N, C-alpha and C positions, 0 to 999 in steps of 0.2 A: 567367442566373440559374438556379440548380438548384432542385429540387423543395422542399427544406427552406427555402430563402430565400423562395420563393414562398409557402409555407405561413405563414411568420413574417410576411411582409408582409400576407397575408390576415388573419391573427389580429390584427395591429396595427390594421388598418382596421376590423375588427369592434369591437375594444375602444374605439377612438377614437369610433366612432359611438355605442356604448352610453354611454360617458362623456359625450359631448355631449348625448345625449338625457336622461340623468340630471340634468345641470346645467340643461338647459332646464326640466325638470319642477320642479327645485328653485326656479328663478327664478319659474316660474309660480305655485307654491305661495306663495312669499314675496309675490308681487304680490297674490294673492287674500287673504292674511292682512292685508296693508296696506289693501286696499280695504275689507274687512269692518270693520277697526278704525276707519278714517276714517268709514265710514257710521255707526257707533255714536257717535262723537264728534259728527258732524253732527246726529244725533237729539237728543243732549243739548243741544247749543248752539242749534239752530234749529227745534226742534219743541216742542210742548207735551205730548208723550207723558207719561203718568204714570210714576212710578218703576217700578211693576210691569211695564209694557210694555218699558221700557228693560232691566230685569233679564232678561226673557225673551230679548231680543235678545243680551244678554251671555252668558247661559247657552248659547244656541244656538251662538254664536261659539266659546265655550270647548269645547263638544262637538265642533265641527268641527276645531278645532286638536288636541284630544286624539285624534281619529280619524286624523288625518294624521301627528301627531307623538306617538305614545304615550309616556307617562312625562314629558311636559313641562308638566303641569298647574301645578306650582309655579312654573315659569318664566312661564307665562301669567299666573298670579296676581300675581307680582312685577312684571311689566312692564305688561300690559294692564289687569288689574283695578285696580291702583294708579292707573294713568293715568285710567281712566274715573271712579274715585271722586274723584280730585283735581279733574277737570273738573266733575263733578256738584256737588261741594261749592262750587267757586268760582262757578259760573254759576247754579245752581238755588237755592241759599240757603234751601232748605226745611227744613233741619235733619234731613232723612232721609238715612240712610247706605245706599248701594247694597250689596245682597247681604250684609247682616250675617251673620256666621257662616261666610262663605266666604273662603278665602285665609289667608295667613300671619298669625299672631298673633290669629286670630279664635277 
């Protein structure tokens, strides 16, 4: 193996390592987002926290996602905020809407 081939093999190894680490970080972030979303769903379903406390948790989660995935707030609102509202309305039946004024169409 000549010097150029060795260098190319070395570069490939570095890029494969970096790619693997980036994928692992992506999976870790996805898992953290799932865990946080599940926690909020659990708070809605299995606790007696008032709406304001649940909203604080949701805002904190939204800020976390925005810090890790800038520019994805609309996606968050469309997926997670809609999910939390649907579950809240289905299980709490208090007539209160979670985070009015936040999200699409508000």
